[in-house]
N, C-alpha and C positions, 0 to 999 in steps of 0.2 A: 359287669354281669350278666349282657346279653352275649357275649363271646364265651363266657363260662357254658351259657346253657348252650351254646352249637355245639361246643366241646365238645360235654356231655356227650349229647345225643351223637355226635358222630364218633366217640369214643366205643361209648356202648353200641353201636350198631355195627360195629366190627366183628363183636361176640355171635352175629346170625351164624346159624348153624347150614347157609345153603354153601352148596360148596363153589369155589372162585374155579370160571374155566380157562381156558391156556388161552382165551378169545371171545369177545362179546358174540353172542349168537346169533343174536339178534341180526339183521343184516335192512342193506338199503332196500326201501319198499315194504318190508315185511307189516303185515298187518298183525295187531295185536290183542285180542276179545280182553276186554274185562271182563268178569260177570259176577254178581254181585248184590249188594242191596243198598241201604240208603249210604250207607258209608261208601261204597263207590259210586255212588248218584252223586255223593258229593265230589270225590276224586276228583271227578271228570266236570262238572259244574264249577266248583270254588278256583281259582286262577291258582291257587295253593293247593289244589287236591292231589293226592299223590298219584294220578294218571296221567295228570299234566306235568309232575315233576319229571315221573319215566320218562316222557317224551323227550322234555327239556334235554333230562340228562344225555339221554342216548343222542342227540342233536349235537349238542357241543363235544361230544366225542367222536362225531362223523358218521351216523348213522340217521337216516331220516326214516320213522317209523309210521305207519298210521294208527291212530287207536281206533279201536270198535269197541266203547263204553254202552254195557249192558247190566248197569244198576238200576235197579227199582227199588224205591225206599219199602221196608214193609216187609219184602223179598223172602220166602224159607225154602229148603231143597225143593220140596216139590215144585212149587213155582216157578223156581230156576230151570229145572228141568223141563217143564210143560214148554219155557220158550227158548230155549238156549239155539234150538233150530232156526226159527226166524232172527232172533236177534245176535247171534252169534255165526254158527256153521254157515248160515246164508252167506256171511259177509265174506266168507273164505278166509278167514286168518291162518297164520302159519304156526302161531303161538296164543295161550290162553290161560289165565289168569284165571283161578276160582276163588273167590271168598265168600265162603255159607255156613251156617253156625250160628251165629248173634241170635238171628230172631227166631231160629227153630228153639231154641234154649230160652229164649228171654221175654217170647208171648205165652209161656208156660201153657196150658191148658189150649190154647189155641196154636202151640208149637208145634213141632215133630219131634216124638219119641223117636229114642236112639235106634232102635232097631228099622224103622223105617228110614230115617236121615241115612242108615247104612247102605240101602237100597238104592237112594235117590241119587245120593251122592257116586255110588258106584256105577250106577247109569252115565252120570252124567260126563264121567271119565272117560268112558267107555264107549261113548257118541262119539265125546271128542278125537279121541285116540282112531275110532273108525275113519272118520273124516282126514285123517292124517295130522290134528293141530296137537304141537307139542302143548303138555298140560303140567301147568305150575301152580300145584295146592299150595294155599294158603292156611295154615291153620287160624283160629278164629280169634279174633283179637278179643279183650276182655272186656265183661259187663260190669261196670265199675271199675274204678285204678284201686278195687281189694280185692286180692285173690282170695281172703278169706270169704269172699261174700256166697252165699247159697248158691247164686248163677256160676259162679266161676269154679265154685269146687263141681255144680253137674256139669261143666262146658269141658272140665278134664276127659272125660270118657269121649266126647265127641272129637276131642285133638287129638287124641290116642289113636284112633279110627285112622283118622287123618293121615298119621304119622305111618302107618300100617300100610293104608292102601298106597300111600307113594311109594314104599318101597314095593309092593305088591306090584304094581303095573307102569314103575319104571318112570313115574310120574318125578319131576324135583320138588323138594319137598320148602315152602319159604316158609320158617317157622317162625310167624310174630307175637304169635301170643310169647311163645319166651322171649322174643325182645324185647316186644313190652314190659312183662315183667320185669328184666333186665334193668331195662329204661327207669322206670318207677322206684324200683330197690336203690340205682345209683343215686336218686334226686332226694330222695328219701332218708340215705346214709349223710349225704354231701349237706343237708339241711333237715333235721331230725323236726325241726317244729313246723314244718311244711304242711301245710293244709290245703287241701282242694283237688285240683286236678290238674294234672302238668301236661298230659298228652290229649287230654282231649276237652269238650267243650262240657259236656254232661256227664261223663263216665264214657260214654259211649264213641257218639262221633268226634274223629278226629279233628282236633286243630290243627296247625302252621306246621307244631313241634310232630304231632301224630303222624301228620301227614308226610312228612321226612323220612320218621322212621320205617314207615310201609313202604316209600319208595326204594329206599334204602335196601332192602329186603330181598326187595324186587329183582333188584339192580345188580345187585351183587350173585341172584340166582342167574342172571344174564350173564353173568362173566364179566360185569365190569372190575377191575382192579380197586385197591385203595387208591393209586394217583388219578385214576377217573373219576371213582366217586368226591373225591377235593375240588375235583376241575367242576364236577356238577351242583358240589355245594355251594362252588364259589360262583358259578349262575345263578342259583338260587337265592343267592342272598341279595344280587342288585333285583330282584323281582319285588313286586310289590302288588299288597291287597288290600282289600279294605275290611277292615278292625269298626264291629257294632260292639261298644260299650253302653250294657245298659245298669244303671246305678237308683237304688230307692233312696231318696232323697226326700225332704221335707219339701211343701211348698217353699216355705220360709229360706230354707237352701239355697234352693233353685234360685228364688229373688236376688238375692246375695250373690250368686256366682254370676250371675244376668249382668246385676251391677258392676261386675271387677269383666267382666268381658266387656260391655261398652264403651267402656273406659281406653279398651284398647283397639274397639274398632271391632270387634269381632261376636260373631255370636256363641252363647253358653257353650254350646257342641265344638265349635270350634276352638274355640279359648280351652276347655277341654283337653280334647288331642293334642294340641300343642304343647298342655302339661305333660301328657302322655309322654309325647316324643321327647320332651324334652330329662322327662325324669330318666328313660331307656338308655339316653346318650350319653348317660353319666357314668 
């Protein structure tokens, strides 16, 4: 089961629209700015976050890059524009990924209308390019893993603008929204009875599979070949992270669980995690 999930993720990721280069464009010592919102913030704070996965992937392929994390929870295009000089450009990166759009749409009346979003994003790109920074525009990922949901339908126009701007400004497009839809469609086709979220913990913020999906899209844009991506995946599989499970059970169920756990010399929580490990290893 575990190998199948990873296989699906890797296979669908190869459908990314980012163009493969002849060589890795990020060089030793290069700084990479990651401008974004909470998805980006978690991409840095989590061991399995996409920023850390990108840096690890480059390292195992012989490139030691420096991350410049610039994700702040809740931020929208206007706030990213206001702080990009301090948070990104002042660090003098050679590359910058821009992940923006989820909160502009998701926050509703507190969000940013499309016309103002276009102005803000255009200014962000132009300021970065004026500073000599190569810009990688990431399409905004989904807002719930249901493409027919109202917010995802509204997000279409925002992402269409990003695709158009990438061509206009000669930026590299990393179409993560397209990749994400493909991943979800693949798992639902394989398992039509599957319910819940596959790439996210809450419909928006990435779980380890979602972070790998984002990292692969960016790495393809950086020029990694399929062989180099495979090498990166092998390295990711060896890393560990903390998985917290919250389960609603009755007091009696917890007492029964604790009774079983005590017999093995473990707490109820440790006993439960061992059960999870045994289940996924089968």
